[in-house]
C-alpha positions in Angstrom: 0.0 0.0 0.0 1.1 3.6 -0.6 2.5 5.6 2.2 0.2 8.1 3.9 0.1 11.6 2.4 1.2 13.1 5.7 2.4 11.8 9.0 3.1 14.0 12.0 4.3 13.5 15.6 3.7 16.3 18.1 5.3 16.6 21.6 3.5 18.6 24.2 5.8 21.2 25.7 4.1 21.0 29.1 3.9 17.2 29.8 6.2 15.7 27.2 3.3 13.5 26.0 3.0 12.8 22.3 0.1 13.3 19.8 -0.2 12.1 16.2 -1.9 13.1 13.0 -1.9 10.9 9.9 -3.6 12.0 6.7 -3.9 8.9 4.5 -5.2 10.8 1.5 -7.4 13.7 0.4 -10.5 13.6 -1.7 -11.6 17.0 -3.0 -8.9 18.5 -0.8 -10.3 17.2 2.5 -9.8 14.2 4.8 -12.1 12.9 7.6 -11.2 11.0 10.8 -11.7 11.2 14.5 -9.4 12.0 17.3 -8.7 9.3 20.0 -7.1 9.6 23.4 -5.7 6.6 25.2 -2.6 5.6 27.1 -0.2 3.8 24.8 -1.5 5.3 21.5 1.2 5.1 18.8 1.9 6.5 15.4 1.6 3.0 13.9 -1.9 2.7 15.4 -3.0 6.1 14.0 -1.6 5.2 10.6 -3.7 2.1 10.4 -6.8 3.9 11.6 -6.2 6.6 8.9 -6.0 4.0 6.2 -9.2 2.5 7.5 -11.0 5.8 7.3 -10.1 6.1 3.7 -11.9 2.8 3.1 -14.9 3.7 5.3 -15.4 6.9 3.4 -15.1 5.2 0.0 -17.4 2.3 0.8 -20.3 4.8 1.3 -19.8 6.4 -2.1 -23.2 6.9 -3.8 -23.1 8.9 -7.1 -26.7 10.0 -6.5 -26.1 11.4 -3.0 -25.2 15.0 -2.0 -22.5 13.6 0.3 -19.3 12.7 -1.7 -16.8 10.8 0.4 -13.7 12.5 1.7 -10.2 11.2 2.2 -9.1 9.3 5.4 -7.2 10.7 8.4 -6.9 10.1 12.1 -5.5 11.8 15.2 -4.3 10.3 18.4 -3.0 11.4 21.8 -1.0 9.2 24.2 -2.8 9.9 27.4 -5.4 8.4 29.8 -8.6 10.5 29.3 -9.2 10.2 33.0 -5.9 12.0 33.8 -6.6 15.4 35.4 -4.4 17.1 32.8 -6.1 15.4 29.8 -8.3 18.3 28.9 -5.5 20.8 28.9 -3.4 18.5 26.7 -6.4 18.1 24.3 -6.6 21.9 24.0 -2.9 22.3 23.3 -3.0 19.5 20.7 -5.9 21.1 18.9 -4.2 24.4 19.0 -1.1 22.9 17.4 -3.2 21.1 14.8 -5.3 24.2 14.1 -3.8 24.9 10.6 -4.6 21.4 9.5 -8.1 21.5 10.9 -8.8 24.8 9.3 -7.5 23.6 5.9 -8.1 19.9 5.3 -8.7 17.7 8.4 -12.2 17.2 9.7 -12.3 15.5 13.1 -14.5 14.5 16.0 -14.9 12.1 18.9 -13.3 8.7 19.0 -12.1 6.4 21.7 -11.6 8.2 25.0 -13.3 11.5 23.9 -16.8 12.7 23.5 -18.0 15.1 20.9 -19.0 17.6 23.5 -15.5 17.6 24.9 -13.9 17.9 21.4 -16.2 20.8 20.6 -15.4 22.6 23.9 -11.7 22.1 23.5 -11.8 23.2 19.8 -13.5 26.5 20.8 -10.8 27.1 23.4 -8.2 26.4 20.8 -9.6 29.1 18.6 -11.3 26.9 16.0 -14.7 27.6 14.5 -15.5 23.9 14.4 -13.7 20.5 14.4 -15.2 20.0 10.9 -14.8 23.4 9.4 -12.5 22.2 6.6 -15.5 20.7 4.9 -17.6 23.9 5.0 -16.4 25.1 1.5 -17.9 21.9 0.0 -21.4 22.6 1.4 -24.1 24.5 -0.6 -25.3 26.3 2.6 -22.9 25.9 5.5 -25.1 27.8 8.0 -28.1 25.5 7.3 -25.9 22.4 7.3 -24.4 23.3 10.7 -27.9 23.9 12.1 -29.1 20.6 10.8 -26.2 18.7 12.4 -26.7 20.5 15.7 -30.4 19.6 15.7 -29.5 16.0 15.0 -27.1 15.9 17.9 -29.9 17.2 20.1 -32.1 14.2 19.3 -32.5 11.5 21.9 -34.1 8.1 21.7 -35.1 6.5 25.0 -32.4 8.5 26.9 -29.5 8.0 24.4 -28.4 10.6 21.9 -28.8 9.9 18.2 -25.1 10.5 17.6 -24.3 7.6 19.9 -27.0 5.3 18.5 -26.0 5.8 14.9 -22.9 3.7 15.1 -24.5 0.9 17.2 -27.3 0.7 14.7 -24.8 0.0 11.9 -23.0 -2.6 14.0 -26.2 -4.4 14.7 -27.3 -4.4 11.1 -24.0 -6.0 10.0 -24.6 -8.8 12.5 -28.2 -9.2 11.5 -27.2 -9.4 7.8 -24.7 -12.1 8.6 -27.3 -14.1 10.5 -29.8 -13.7 7.7 -27.4 -15.0 5.1 -26.7 -18.0 7.3 -30.4 -18.5 8.0 -29.8 -18.2 11.8 -32.8 -17.0 13.8 -32.2 -13.9 16.0 -33.9 -15.5 19.0 -31.6 -17.9 20.7 -28.5 -16.2 19.2 -26.2 -15.1 22.1 -23.9 -12.1 22.1 -20.9 -11.0 24.1 -19.8 -7.4 24.0 -16.4 -5.9 25.0 -17.0 -2.3 26.0 -20.3 -0.6 27.0 -19.4 2.9 25.9 -20.8 4.8 22.9 -20.4 2.0 20.3 -20.8 -1.1 22.5 -23.7 0.2 24.5 -25.7 1.2 21.4 -24.9 -2.1 19.7 -26.1 -4.1 22.8 -29.4 -2.1 22.8 -30.1 -2.7 19.1 -29.2 -6.4 19.2 -31.2 -7.0 22.3 -34.2 -5.2 20.8 -33.9 -7.3 17.7 -34.3 -10.4 19.8 -30.8 -11.6 20.4 -29.6 -12.4 24.0 -26.7 -10.4 25.4 -25.0 -12.8 27.8 -21.8 -10.9 28.6 -20.5 -7.3 28.6 -17.0 -6.2 29.6 -15.9 -2.9 31.0 -12.7 -1.6 32.7 -13.7 -3.4 36.0 -14.3 -6.8 34.4 -17.0 -8.9 32.7 -20.6 -9.1 33.8 -22.3 -12.3 32.5 -25.6 -14.1 32.7 -26.2 -17.2 30.5 -30.0 -16.4 30.6 -29.4 -12.9 29.3 -28.5 -9.5 30.9 -30.8 -6.6 31.4 -29.2 -4.4 28.8 -31.4 -1.3 29.5 -30.6 -1.5 33.2 -26.9 -1.7 32.5 -27.0 1.2 30.1 -28.7 3.3 32.7 -26.1 2.4 35.3 -23.0 3.2 33.3 -20.8 6.3 33.8 -19.4 8.5 31.0 -16.6 6.0 30.3 -19.0 3.0 30.0 -18.3 1.5 33.4 -21.3 -0.2 34.9 -22.2 0.4 38.6 -22.3 -3.1 40.0 -25.1 -2.1 42.3 -27.4 -2.4 39.3 -26.6 -6.2 38.8 -29.4 -8.7 39.3 -29.0 -11.9 41.5 -28.3 -14.1 38.4 -25.6 -11.8 37.0 -22.0 -12.9 37.7 -18.8 -10.8 37.9 -16.0 -12.5 35.9 -12.4 -11.4 34.9 -12.1 -8.7 32.3 -11.1 -11.1 29.5 -13.9 -13.5 30.1 -16.0 -11.9 27.3 -13.7 -13.6 24.8 -14.6 -17.2 25.8 -18.3 -16.5 26.6 -20.7 -19.2 25.3 -22.0 -17.0 22.5 -22.4 -17.1 18.7 -21.4 -13.4 18.2 -18.5 -11.5 19.8 -18.5 -7.7 19.5 -15.2 -6.1 20.5 -16.3 -2.5 20.9 -13.5 -1.0 23.1 -9.8 -0.9 22.1 -7.6 -1.8 19.1 -5.7 -5.1 19.2 -8.0 -6.8 21.7 -7.8 -10.2 19.9 -4.3 -11.4 19.1 -2.8 -14.8 18.3 -3.0 -15.9 21.9 -6.6 -14.6 22.5 -8.1 -16.0 19.4 -7.7 -19.6 20.7 -10.3 -18.9 23.4 -12.9 -17.7 20.9 -15.8 -20.2 20.4 -18.1 -17.8 18.6 -19.1 -18.1 14.9 -18.9 -14.4 14.1 -16.8 -11.4 15.4 -18.2 -8.0 14.5 -15.5 -5.3 14.8 -17.3 -2.4 16.4 -14.0 -1.1 17.6 -11.3 0.0 15.1 -8.7 -2.8 14.4 -9.6 -5.0 17.4 -8.5 -8.3 15.6 -4.8 -8.6 14.7 -4.0 -10.0 11.2 -2.4 -13.2 12.5 -5.4 -13.8 14.8 -7.8 -13.3 11.9 -6.0 -15.8 9.8 -6.2 -18.4 12.6 -9.8 -17.7 13.2 -10.7 -18.0 9.5 -8.9 -21.3 9.3 -11.3 -22.7 11.9 -14.4 -21.2 10.5 -14.9 -18.0 12.5 -16.0 -15.0 10.3 -14.6 -11.6 11.2 -16.9 -8.8 10.0 -14.4 -6.0 9.3 -14.4 -2.6 11.1 -14.4 -0.6 7.8 -17.9 -1.9 7.2 -19.2 -2.7 10.7 -18.5 0.6 12.5 -18.7 2.9 9.5 -22.2 4.3 10.2 -21.3 7.0 12.7 -19.0 8.7 10.1 -21.5 8.3 7.3 -24.4 9.6 9.5 -22.4 12.8 10.2 -21.9 13.5 6.5 -25.4 12.4 5.3 -26.8 14.9 7.9 -24.4 17.7 7.2 -24.7 17.5 3.4 -28.5 17.1 3.6 -29.1 13.6 2.4 -31.1 13.1 5.6 -32.7 15.4 8.1 -32.2 15.6 12.0 -34.6 12.7 12.6 -34.0 9.4 14.3 -36.3 7.3 12.1 -34.8 8.8 8.9 -31.3 8.2 10.2 -31.9 4.6 11.2 -33.6 3.8 7.9 -30.7 5.2 5.9 -28.1 3.4 8.1 -30.0 0.0 7.9 -30.3 0.3 4.1 -26.7 1.3 3.6 -24.9 -1.0 6.1 -27.1 -4.0 5.1 -26.2 -3.5 1.4 -22.5 -3.1 2.2 -22.3 -6.1 4.5 -24.2 -8.3 1.9 -21.9 -7.2 -0.9 -18.8 -7.9 1.2 -19.9 -11.3 2.3 -21.0 -12.3 -1.2 -17.7 -11.1 -2.6 -15.8 -13.0 0.0 -17.7 -16.2 -0.7 -17.3 -15.9 -4.4 -13.6 -15.1 -4.2 -12.9 -17.5 -1.4 -11.3 -14.8 0.6 -12.0 -13.1 3.9 -14.6 -10.4 4.3 -11.9 -7.9 5.1 -10.1 -8.6 1.8 -13.4 -8.3 0.0 -14.2 -5.0 1.8 -10.8 -3.6 0.8 -11.3 -4.6 -2.8 -14.7 -3.0 -2.9 -13.3 0.2 -1.3 -10.6 0.2 -4.0 -13.3 0.0 -6.7 -15.1 3.0 -5.2 -11.9 5.0 -4.8 -11.3 4.4 -8.5 -14.8 5.6 -9.3 -14.1 8.8 -7.3 -10.9 9.3 -9.2 -12.8 8.9 -12.5 -15.4 11.5 -11.4 -13.0 14.1 -9.9 -9.8 13.4 -11.8 -7.7 12.9 -8.7 -8.0 11.5 -5.2 -4.7 12.3 -3.5 
């Protein structure tokens, strides 16, 4: 693969901590990708995430839509978001990255950061918005910003639409895989790592579709119940970081070690927390039939090869968790309005189509869904190049 268009390492003059920005490529002069904050974040990690963003963007290319995919980028900061100095570090990072955010990098929340926090820090850093680089591509930037703000204000049963959009997409990828295999929803068990923005919303959608969530993991460990957990009660009892208050557990719920979610007796695993969660050693404990990558890069390549050899299908992140990014742009560009039903309908239609195409292509080509997704993204990048004459 070609090297990224731009790769940058920043060192904070106050703490000595490092931050990173990788722009994989530009489309129409702009790249999209969130900003994560976690201890141990590396340039290698951010580079892989930026390449993934290029593919996520391209996969949602629809020549009939107002939204035309952007290039891929990603930012990262090596810091625990719970650290008392994390917010000041975030502001200094955004201040240092201001020329790029003003010119060609649109960013937002990712692992460890909420959109509210990014927006507040961006204002303090002197930015108009974390996505202001895309404004010149909009027909009416003022109306578009109002539409997106209205969408962020929408809640469904106590959870914001911005949080639910991604989980809806993850759930639809899982349901599409079950449908293709003629597996009924009821009786299908799910184990979820992470009950934050993506994991929590995914658990809700899968539970409401009739699947049984038997295990969820957070920073304190795994909570399990073979008869099924009360997902809504757990969601109501979590803090801003997705940690569940154990006082909300029922008598039949068990507390297990943090990695117990991997070997849970379930047909579907949903790693929705950190990258690199399933390596060569961990994959041997997996008994599930499907892994849906709600997190970015949770399954290492060597683990995926071993899983494929024993019949475990990994539904790749570039498809599975792509709905949050697409929802942002569909709303901003005006393909959908600030309405939950409209958003969910668009997400379901798009993610189901993508998942079906990827699984069919993998079956026909006797390859993995990830390889099929990358090939499909390449086709759509070529279509973008034909339309605009360039895509770097």
